[in-house]
C-alpha positions in Angstrom: 43.9 149.0 6.3 46.2 146.6 3.8 45.0 143.2 3.1 45.5 139.6 0.5 44.2 137.4 -1.0 45.8 134.0 -0.6 43.6 130.8 -2.7 44.3 127.6 -0.9 45.4 124.4 -2.2 41.9 123.4 -3.4 41.6 126.8 -4.9 39.4 128.6 -2.9 40.7 132.0 -2.1 40.1 134.0 1.2 41.0 137.6 2.0 43.3 138.5 5.2 44.3 141.0 6.5 48.3 141.9 6.9 49.0 142.4 10.8 50.2 145.6 11.3 53.2 146.4 12.8 52.0 147.5 16.4 49.8 144.2 16.3 53.1 142.3 15.9 55.0 144.4 18.9 52.4 144.3 20.8 52.4 139.9 20.5 56.4 140.5 20.2 55.9 142.0 24.1 53.9 139.3 25.6 55.8 136.5 24.4 58.8 138.4 25.4 56.7 138.6 28.7 56.0 135.1 28.9 60.1 134.0 28.8 60.9 136.1 30.7 58.8 135.3 33.6 59.9 131.3 32.7 62.8 132.6 33.2 62.4 135.1 36.6 60.7 132.2 38.1 63.4 129.2 37.1 66.0 131.3 38.1 64.1 131.5 41.4 63.7 128.2 42.1 67.7 126.6 41.0 69.0 129.5 43.3 66.4 127.9 45.6 67.9 124.5 45.8 70.8 124.4 43.9 72.9 127.2 44.5 76.4 126.9 45.1 75.9 122.7 42.8 77.2 121.8 39.7 73.4 121.3 39.4 72.7 124.5 39.3 74.4 125.1 35.6 72.6 122.2 34.5 69.4 123.1 35.7 70.0 126.4 33.7 70.9 124.8 30.4 68.0 122.4 30.5 65.2 125.1 31.8 66.0 128.3 30.1 68.2 128.2 27.4 66.3 125.6 25.3 62.7 127.8 26.2 64.7 131.0 25.8 65.8 129.8 22.4 63.1 127.6 20.8 60.3 129.5 22.5 58.8 130.9 18.9 60.0 127.9 16.9 58.1 125.6 18.7 55.3 127.6 19.7 54.4 129.0 15.9 55.2 124.8 15.6 52.1 123.6 17.3 50.0 126.1 18.0 49.7 126.1 14.1 51.6 129.5 13.1 50.8 131.2 16.3 52.1 131.4 19.8 50.6 133.1 22.9 51.5 136.4 21.9 50.3 136.0 18.4 46.8 134.2 19.6 45.8 137.2 22.2 46.6 139.5 19.4 44.6 137.4 16.6 47.3 137.0 14.2 49.0 134.1 13.4 51.6 132.9 10.5 50.1 131.9 6.7 51.7 131.0 3.3 51.6 133.0 0.3 51.0 129.7 -1.1 48.1 128.9 0.2 49.5 125.8 2.1 49.4 124.9 5.4 52.9 126.2 6.7 55.8 122.9 7.5 58.1 122.9 9.9 61.4 123.9 7.8 59.0 127.2 6.6 58.5 128.2 10.5 62.0 127.6 11.2 62.9 129.6 8.0 61.2 132.6 9.7 62.9 131.3 13.3 66.7 131.3 12.7 66.9 134.9 11.1 65.5 136.6 14.2 68.6 137.0 15.8 69.9 139.4 13.2 66.5 141.0 12.4 65.2 141.8 16.2 68.1 140.5 18.1 71.2 141.9 16.9 69.7 144.6 15.3 67.2 145.7 18.2 64.8 145.1 15.8 65.2 148.0 13.7 65.6 146.0 10.9 62.4 144.0 11.5 60.5 146.8 12.1 61.9 148.6 8.5 60.8 145.3 6.5 57.5 145.4 7.8 56.9 149.0 7.8 58.1 149.3 4.4 57.8 145.8 2.1 53.9 145.4 0.9 53.2 142.7 2.8 54.1 144.0 5.6 56.9 141.1 5.7 60.7 140.1 7.6 63.4 139.2 5.0 62.1 135.6 7.4 58.7 136.0 6.1 59.8 137.2 1.9 62.8 133.8 2.1 60.0 131.8 3.4 57.0 132.8 1.4 54.9 134.0 4.9 52.7 136.1 5.9 52.0 137.5 9.0 47.8 138.4 9.0 45.4 139.1 11.6 42.2 137.0 12.2 39.1 138.3 12.0 37.1 137.3 15.1 33.8 136.8 13.3 35.5 134.8 11.2 37.8 132.7 13.4 36.4 129.2 12.1 37.8 126.2 14.8 36.9 122.5 14.7 34.8 123.1 17.7 32.3 124.9 15.1 32.6 122.2 13.1 31.3 120.0 15.5 28.4 121.4 16.5 26.9 120.5 13.3 24.4 117.9 13.8 24.9 114.3 12.5 21.6 112.9 11.9 21.5 109.1 12.1 19.6 108.2 9.0 21.4 111.4 7.1 22.7 110.1 4.2 25.2 112.8 2.1 25.0 113.9 -0.4 28.6 114.2 -2.3 30.3 111.0 -0.5 33.5 112.1 -2.1 33.8 115.1 -0.1 36.3 113.1 2.1 39.0 113.6 -0.3 39.3 117.1 1.3 41.4 117.5 4.4 39.1 119.2 7.4 41.1 122.4 6.8 39.5 122.8 3.3 36.5 122.3 5.1 36.5 125.4 7.2 38.2 127.5 4.7 34.8 126.8 3.1 32.7 127.9 6.2 34.7 130.8 6.9 33.6 131.6 2.9 30.0 130.9 3.3 29.5 132.9 6.6 31.5 135.8 4.6 28.4 135.9 1.9 26.1 135.0 4.7 26.9 138.3 6.1 28.8 140.5 3.0 25.7 138.9 0.4 27.5 141.5 -2.3 28.5 140.7 -5.7 32.0 140.3 -5.1 31.5 137.9 -2.5 28.6 135.9 -4.1 31.4 135.3 -7.8 33.8 134.1 -4.7 31.1 131.2 -4.0 30.3 130.9 -8.1 34.1 130.4 -8.2 34.3 127.9 -4.6 31.1 125.8 -6.4 32.6 125.9 -9.5 36.3 124.4 -8.7 35.0 122.2 -5.7 32.4 120.5 -7.9 35.1 120.0 -10.4 37.4 118.7 -8.6 35.3 115.8 -7.1 34.0 115.0 -10.3 30.2 115.2 -9.3 27.5 117.9 -10.6 25.6 120.5 -8.3 22.2 119.1 -7.0 21.5 122.3 -5.5 19.9 125.4 -7.3 22.1 127.9 -5.1 25.9 127.8 -5.4 26.3 128.6 -1.2 23.8 124.9 -0.2 26.2 123.1 -2.0 28.6 124.4 0.5 26.8 123.9 3.4 25.5 120.6 2.2 29.8 119.6 1.2 30.6 120.6 5.0 27.3 119.2 6.5 28.8 115.9 4.3 32.3 115.9 5.6 31.3 116.1 8.8 29.1 112.9 9.3 31.6 111.1 7.0 34.6 112.1 9.1 33.1 111.8 12.8 
């Protein structure tokens, strides 16, 4: 499967598997079913309550049109690059530059859906996804985004960090770690988990590189003998200091 390496803003490199066309199509149809269900339900409500009145049109424009029109834009924005369909298929939108997508990035992707998906019956989007190296729609190319598969084995969430026990008498080794964001810690934990599972030379180099860059960024000297232990210490320090 096609993959891509993305370096985060904290210089941590994460490998991603690109979401293939079939997975993206499945996500699209799941979202389409959700939208269709919403339209049907509210059409029934509208007919039952407001049929033959001026409120019928108002209800339609308030409850149906906005949901259909802005579903993808708002879902991706508030669900961190996912829609219910994308989440069910374990895929999400990420930035090629390693930053967190902003509203404008999601807006660009959404604004071109009419041409790439609706106007061309999905043909244009299908051609782009199946022929471009990074499986991007035109909107992805313009926005600098790509859709990747989330490996469940490494789908680390905030809850995973909260499971790390914080001892009352624990004294953080690197208080400078608070300069990073929670998303950075999640990426570090993903890297540590991958290294623990695939203890090979490639992942070893990634861990060492992350250790060097993070310690340099914080201006600290690494006290642990092994780079992976340093990363684990950073995670625990961060949780203790920010909870």
